[in-house]
C-alpha positions as CSV (number, residue, x, y, z in Angstrom):
1,M,117.7,103.2,133.7
2,S,118.9,99.6,134.1
3,R,116.5,96.8,134.9
4,Y,119.2,95.2,137.0
5,I,120.2,95.8,140.6
6,D,124.0,96.2,141.1
7,F,125.0,94.3,144.3
8,G,128.6,95.5,143.8
9,A,130.5,97.9,146.0
10,G,128.4,100.9,147.0
11,E,129.3,104.1,145.1
12,P,126.7,106.7,146.4
13,D,125.7,109.3,143.8
14,F,124.7,111.8,146.5
15,L,126.4,113.8,149.3
16,S,125.8,112.9,153.0
17,S,123.5,115.1,155.0
18,G,125.1,117.8,157.1
19,Y,123.9,116.2,160.4
20,V,125.6,112.9,159.3
21,L,128.9,114.7,158.6
22,R,128.7,116.6,161.9
23,A,128.1,113.3,163.8
24,V,131.1,111.6,162.1
25,F,133.3,114.6,162.8
26,E,132.2,114.6,166.5
27,E,133.0,110.9,166.8
28,A,136.4,111.4,165.2
29,V,137.2,114.2,167.6
30,E,136.3,111.9,170.5
31,R,138.6,109.2,169.0
32,N,135.7,106.8,168.4
33,T,137.3,105.5,165.3
34,R,137.6,101.8,165.9
35,H,135.5,99.1,164.2
36,S,132.1,98.6,165.9
37,P,131.1,95.3,167.5
38,T,130.2,92.6,164.8
39,G,126.5,92.7,165.7
40,G,126.4,96.5,165.8
41,V,126.7,99.1,168.6
42,P,124.3,98.3,171.4
43,K,122.9,101.8,171.5
44,L,122.0,101.6,167.8
45,R,120.5,98.1,168.1
46,W,118.3,99.5,171.0
47,A,117.2,102.5,168.9
48,L,116.3,100.2,166.0
49,G,114.3,98.1,168.4
50,Q,112.4,101.2,169.6
51,R,111.8,102.3,166.0
52,A,110.3,98.8,165.2
53,Y,108.0,99.0,168.2
54,K,106.9,102.6,167.8
55,G,106.5,102.4,164.0
56,Y,105.1,98.9,163.6
57,G,104.2,97.5,167.0
58,L,107.0,94.9,166.8
59,R,109.0,93.9,169.9
60,Y,112.5,92.5,169.5
61,D,115.2,91.5,172.0
62,T,117.9,93.9,170.8
63,D,120.7,91.7,172.2
64,S,119.7,88.6,170.2
65,E,117.2,89.6,167.5
66,V,118.6,92.8,166.0
67,L,121.7,92.7,163.9
68,V,123.3,95.7,162.2
69,T,125.0,94.9,158.9
70,A,127.8,96.6,157.1
71,G,125.9,96.8,153.8
72,G,123.4,95.3,151.5
73,A,125.4,92.2,150.5
74,E,125.8,91.2,154.1
75,A,122.2,91.8,154.8
76,F,121.2,89.7,151.8
77,F,123.5,86.9,152.9
78,L,121.9,86.8,156.4
79,A,118.4,87.2,155.0
80,T,118.8,84.1,152.8
81,L,120.0,82.1,155.8
82,V,116.8,83.0,157.6
83,A,114.4,82.6,154.7
84,W,115.7,79.5,152.9
85,L,117.2,77.3,155.6
86,S,115.6,75.7,158.6
87,P,117.2,75.8,162.1
88,G,120.1,73.3,162.4
89,E,120.7,73.1,158.7
90,E,124.3,73.5,157.5
91,V,125.4,76.6,155.6
92,P,128.7,76.8,153.8
93,I,131.1,79.5,155.0
94,F,133.8,80.0,152.4
95,D,137.2,80.8,153.9
96,P,138.7,83.3,153.9
97,R,135.4,84.8,155.0
98,F,133.9,88.1,156.0
99,V,133.9,88.4,159.8
100,V,130.1,88.4,160.2
101,Y,129.1,85.3,158.2
102,E,129.7,82.8,161.0
103,P,128.0,84.8,163.8
104,G,125.1,85.5,161.3
105,A,124.7,81.8,160.7
106,L,124.7,81.1,164.4
107,L,122.2,83.9,165.1
108,A,120.0,82.3,162.4
109,E,120.3,78.9,164.3
110,K,122.2,77.3,161.4
111,E,125.3,75.1,161.5
112,P,128.3,76.9,159.8
113,V,130.5,74.6,157.8
114,H,133.9,76.1,156.8
115,V,134.9,75.4,153.2
116,P,138.5,76.4,152.4
117,K,139.5,78.2,149.2
118,L,143.2,77.5,148.7
119,E,145.7,78.7,146.1
120,A,146.4,75.0,145.1
121,S,142.8,74.8,143.8
122,D,143.0,78.3,142.2
123,F,140.9,79.5,145.1
124,W,137.9,77.4,144.1
125,P,136.1,75.9,147.1
126,S,137.4,72.4,147.9
């Protein structure tokens, strides 16, 4: 077993549970196949808020304090914004960017600064 954590693309080594597969199938049949809102589906954010309260006694405003991420890398990015920067500090957002980086920075009360990566600079930030 490696001592390192791979933050690369997720490649699960297990099968999804039957109830997950059934739920996905039902959503596909209902034609619910579009991308979800950037912050997450409101019903899911509400359920997560309820779980935090029932499990840990924590209360969150699920419209402004709960954010569903698309994966671990995105969650890590957002967590570092909250943990290492103070409100109002600037955070670089490298363009082209993943769709949730700017809203995440704003949610964390940071100032997004767009840094272009252009072919002329071999896609290094300029």
